[in-house]
Structure formats: C-alpha cells, structure tokens
C-alpha angles and dihedrals in degrees: 000000000000118000130219130171122255105262093240134012088239087067090073088061088054090046094052091047089052092050090058086077109094089211089071092070125087091222137049114293121161093189138358121229118203120211126176140201124183089267107028147043115219118198116195109203124165111308094345143071123210118203118200121185118230117237093246137136111208097165095248089058136024121200096156098120128057091233090056092050090049091049094049093046088057091046091050090052094049096046099043095046085070092071104016110030090153092061104042111071111163149312111263128201115222114218134181116053133302094267094044107029122180115208110222091024132260101245092274131092119318113238094187143354132229135193107229116213137177108258122242130188113268089229087068092068108114095233088059092044088054092047089051091053094243099116111102138188088250090060092050094048090053090047091052091051091048092052093046090053091047094050091046092052101048115084123251119250118265105269088230092057116097095233113119096019113136091247092051093046094054097042098084089049092053090046088054091054091051089052092048092052090055090057100057142041094184108122094213093051092046090052090052089052091048092050093051090046091053090050090049093051091047092049092048091054093045093050097042096108092048092049091050090049092051090050092048090048092061097249095130106095141156095272134174094261100198108057103165127135093258089064095057133068135198103236126214090260091059094253124126113241120200121212143158099054119176114278100158103068125040094200092057092050105037094068142130111288089232088057089056092049095043092053 
C-alpha cells in the first residue's frame, strides 16, 4: 500500500472523530472509548485497542511525517512483542479519507497507521492493582525473574556503538534542563534548575570510569526503557505482563540493564 501524508495536521482530528463511530470497525464494537497520551491516541473498540501516533515533534521524538509514524509503529510492534506477544497483534494501514476511514486500508494510499493490540481492562494496570491493595510480594518476585530473564536474553550493544558512553548517558538529562529553562522565567526556579544541572554534570564526571566499565562489560542492551506501573498489567493468569516500551528514541532504550530495573 502506498503512503501519503494527511493534507493537514487538523485532518488527524477529523480522523479520530470518525473512528469514534463503532461502524468503522471490521468487528463488533458497541462503543468506542478514546484515551490520549501526549504522543498517542488510543481507541478502545470491542476486543481491540488501536494506537495512533500524533504528528508531533517533542525533541526526544519526531512523529511529524506519515513515514515516521509508519516506521515507529513497526518498531513498537517488534520491541513490545518481546515481552507481550499476546497483546501486540499487527500494524494496520488506514485507508479512505479522514472523514471516511477504512481500517486495514482499501488498496489505495494509506492516510495513517495504527498499532492494533488486544484490549485489556483498565483495572488490570499495575498502578490500579497497587492502589486496590492487590499487588503482592509474589507478583513482584515473579516480575523480577521475568525481567532478569529478559535482560539476560537480549544482546549487548556493539562496543563500537555510542550507547552507554558517559556523554550519551548524560545527554537526555541536559536536554531536559534546556526544556525546563524554556518553561519558566522565574529567577528562583531557574536557579534550582541550574543547581540540579551542576550536580548532574559533577556526578557524570565522577561516575565516568564506572559508566565506561559497565559499557565495556556488555551491560548496555536494548531494554524496555519505561518500566513504570502504568506500563504493566496483571493478566488473568496472575502473571505481570509488561508493555509500551520505548520505540521512539534509541538513547532511551539502549541503556544499562540496571537503569531499566532502577526505573
């Protein structure tokens, strides 16, 4: 299927509104629920969830072209099937036009792409399980074993690759400080940012030898990159399933395994 960009970013707003109609789906869906993150639209329809990337450039990610969104949908599928193959089904082209979209395409040009996932109840998210008092030590021990097996199985980064170098490790932190400075003109807040930035630079220099040793030891691997409770679910079989790893930024994913665990 050929791809072409939506003529205007506003067309994605029209597209999402159109996909709120259950009749647009090739399977039963009584209603469609629309969730959003700062980078994605998620449409919950029947037994499935459809994730569409927003055409945004936030510095640490760039989804502004249709080809980029297609590429990162495929990357999301590949990476997350490592830990949640049951959830991640395929990457679907969306054909037609924004007002009359056709999921799966119609043989013409794709106007957008979606990652299709198996739907799960929102109450299964681990942050909600914790809040409900249902998260146990047994769950966490099983999660730790799962992550250890995962980290052991994935290959180490090529030693010649820049991932894990002290400069590469500190770069996202320095980028965050630049972004924070753009958000405030309050002198007290800016001094706080400057103080934390100085501490970060000092710590980076102090830990340089240790960071180099970790890289040389093969501990930089293609990890999940975003291991918080909102990216895990308690499945029906009582096991914790991890999803929604970082696909959009290599530096945030090719990290030390202890970085993944600590997060």
